[in-house]
Each structure stands twice: as C-alpha cells, then as structure tokens.
N, C-alpha and C positions, 0 to 999 in steps of 0.2 A: 607208498602213497603217492599222490604227483604234486604239481606248481598248484593247484586249485587247493589241496589243505581235503581233497577226498584220496579213495583209494578208489575213487569209478575213469573210467577211459573218455580221452575228452572226444566228444565227436564233435559238430558243430555248435548242433541244441539241447548240448548241457547245460542245467542251468543251475545253484548250485542249488542246499539243503534253505538254503535258508529263504527261499522268493520262493512265494505259492505261481505252485505251476497255474493257476489262475489267475490269476492278473491280465494287467493289458500288456507292457511291461515281458512279464514272459511269452502269452497267445504273441508277440510281435518278434520277439529274439529263435520262438522256436520259428517263426513261415522265413524272419531275414535267411533262415539259415538253414532253408529245407533246399533242395538242390531239386523239387520234382514244378516245388514253384516257381515259376519266372518271372511275376511281378511285381517285385522287388525283390533287390538285393540292395548287399555293398556298393559302395562308391570302391576304385582304384583302390585307397588307402585305406579303405573301411571302416574310417570315421562318420562318410553319411550313410542313411538308406534311402532310398533312389523307387519309386515308388510307380511303374503305368498303369496309370488312372484306370479304362478303361481292360484291359488285362487285370486286375486289380477288380473289378467286379467283375468280371466273366469269372475268373479262378477263384475266389475268395469270400468275395460278397454274397453272391446268385446264391439261390434255391438250388442253380443246376448245377456251380462248378463244384472245384476238386471231394470238395466235404459234405455228408448229406447231413441234413436238420442237425441230430443228435449227436456229428462233429465238429458242427460249425464253430468257428475260431473265435467268431463277434457274435454279438446281439443282432446287429442290423445288417440292414441290405445296403444301405446306406454310405455314399462313399467321404459327404459330408459330416456324416458321424462316425466315422473312423477318422480323417484329421481334429476333427471336434477335444475327440480320446488324446492323437496327440497333441496336440495345445493343450490339453489337459494336467501330462507327465512334463509339460515343456519343452518339445521340441522345439524346434524352433524352423522354421523355414529355409534353407542356404540359396542360395548361390546355382545354377545351373551348371555343366560342362555341354560346350559346344555341340560334342553330339548327341545330347541329347536336348539342342534349342529346335531340332526338324521332327519332336515329337510336342507336343501342343498340349500333351496330357500326362506330364511327365513331371513329380514332384522330388524335391530331394530335403529330405529332412536328418536335421542334426542335432543333440544330445552329446552335451560331455562323456555322459554314463554309460551310455550307448557303442559301440565299440565291435567292430568284426574280431574273433579270441579273445574275449574281453569277459564274459560270464560272471564273470567275481562283480564286476559293475550294475547291472542289472538291480540287487538288491537295493541302488541309494537312487536310482527311481522311482517319484514320489508325486501321488495326486497332488499336484497345483490348487488345493483347499483357498481361503479365502486364509484360514487359518494358517493355513503352514506355507502360503505366500509371505505374509509377513513377517514370519519366525523367519523364514530364509534371507527379508531384504534386513534382518537385522543380525542376521549371523550367526542363526542359532537352528541345532542341527535339528532336523524331523526325522525322530525317528520312523525305524517300522514297526504297522500294526502287527501285535505277536500273532505267529502262521497257530489258523488253528486244523490244521489238516496240512498236510504234503502228499502228491503222490508223484506215481513213475513217472515218465515222463513214457508215455506210448507208443508205442512205434508201429503202429496199424491198427485198423478199422476192428480187428476182432478182438486184440488186445484194449479197444475200447472201449468195449460193449459191457467185459469183464470188470473193467478198472468199472467203470458210471454201475451196474450191475452192482459191490460192495458196498456202496455205503451208502 
C-alpha cells in the first residue's frame, strides 16, 4: 500500500477513488498532469496552475485539438466558460511571474486544495453554489455528493471507447 491509501502506483494523473472522474476538478487534475498537454501546467513550486490561453483553446477546447469530440475533457469550446468553472470551484487568479509577463494571454490560478503531487486534496474542491458558499463562510464543512459511479482512468482513446460503451 502506498502513501495515498491505495495499492495503485502513483503517477501524475492518479486521483483517489473517492473523487468522481467526471467532475471538473478531476478532469483539470488529469489535464495539468498530462505531459502531452503543454498549454496548462504547474508553476515551479506546484502551487499554481498556469494556462496559456491561446494554446489551451487550440489544444483542449477546440474541436480540432488533441481530443476527439467523444473524449473532449470539457463540454465548452469557450475559454471564458472554462474560467467560469475555475471560479465556481473556488480558484483565484494569482499574480503572474515575470517570465510570463511577455505572454499577454497567460493566466495563473491558485486553490489551496489543488497542488502538484497531492491528488488526495482534489476531493476537497467543491462547486461554490450559494448554499455551499454560505456554509464555507460560516465555517461549516461542505460534504461531497456521494459517488454514483467510479471509472478507471483512461490511458488512451481505445480504452475510452470501451469504457464509454460499457455504461
């Protein structure tokens, strides 16, 4: 058994079984840890997510990007809708590093429960509905919705088709 409480090997895309693999935070985790997708990545310390807007739209959101329509990570093609999801899950815009100041469409986001090498924190990311926001401000814990299903992480598109055809 490893330090994550499972017998699975840790790689950057692994998240605990307590997190639905279909949620926005889980999808974001897999993207930022995917070595093929270079439009979204961790900062040097692993505390912030850096997004190159133009490249992200091209690689991830565009129908002609890395993902086919049936395996697109997000339902939207619009970057502003993606940013709205980040905001709904409590991500805050962070200051840019000097190296990124030359790229005008480079965005930095921070969330205390979204850090490199800490997949166990992903389960704490909750969508900030008005009810949940009020609970958090009052210091009350916001529980996750119970899982309906969990799916293994898909390694390639062939596995993706098999997984989606089973359901």
